[in-house]
N, C-alpha and C positions, 0 to 999 in steps of 0.2 A: 504494500500500500504506500510505502514511503516513496517509491519510484513514481507511482501514479500522482501522488501529491506534488512532488517536485516538478513533474512534467506540466501539470495543470498550473502550478504556481508561475512558471515561466510564461505561459500563455496569458494568464490573467494580468501579470505585471506589465507585459508589453501592451496589452489592451488599455490598461489604466494610464500608462505613460502617454499613449496616443490621445486618449480622450480627456485626460486630466480630471476624471470623475472616479471617485472612490466607491461609488455604488456597486460596481461589478465586483470589486475586491471584497466589500462587506458581504455581499450575497454569497460569493464563493466560500468565504470563510465560514459563514453560517451553515452552508451545506456540509462542509468538512467537519464542523463541530457535531452536527447530527450524525454523520458517518462514524466519527470517533466514539460517540456515545453508544451507538448501536453495537460497534465492535467490542466495547468494554462489557456491555450487557450480554452479548451473544457473539462470541468470536467466530469469524468466518461469514458473518451475515452479509458483508459487503460483496464478497465473491459469489455467494449464493444468489444475491439479488441480481448481479450482473449475468449470471448463468440463466436465471429465469427470464430476464429481458431478452437475452440472445435466443432462447427457446421460442419465446413469443414472436419475435421478429422473424425467425426462420419459418414461421407458419405452423409451428406446433401448437399454437394457441396456449392459453393459460389454463392448465389443468385444474387450478384451484378456483377459477372464476365461476361465478353464478350466472346462469343464462338470463337474458333480458326478461323473458316471460316469467321466470321465477322471481325476479325483482319486482315486476309489476304485480304479481299475485301477493307478495309480501306487503307491498305498499297498500294495496286494496284492503288486506286483512287489518293492517294497523290503522287505517282510516275508518274501519268499520263497514267497508263495502264488501260485498261478496261476489 
């Protein structure tokens, strides 16, 4: 993860230098704070997430996803509609 952090750091720093806007840096650091916290709580979660994204992008779909019609039925039940 350190190599990924370093690579992204270089990209973000160059972007900030060009724009003179620290907003991108603050957002990026916030994302990495979240990633670091996830890793502390559940080691390996970062790479599992990347693997899941890759699987979804390659057309495997999200095996954990709930189908749209199931969402709609759940919403109707919660709203008291049948």
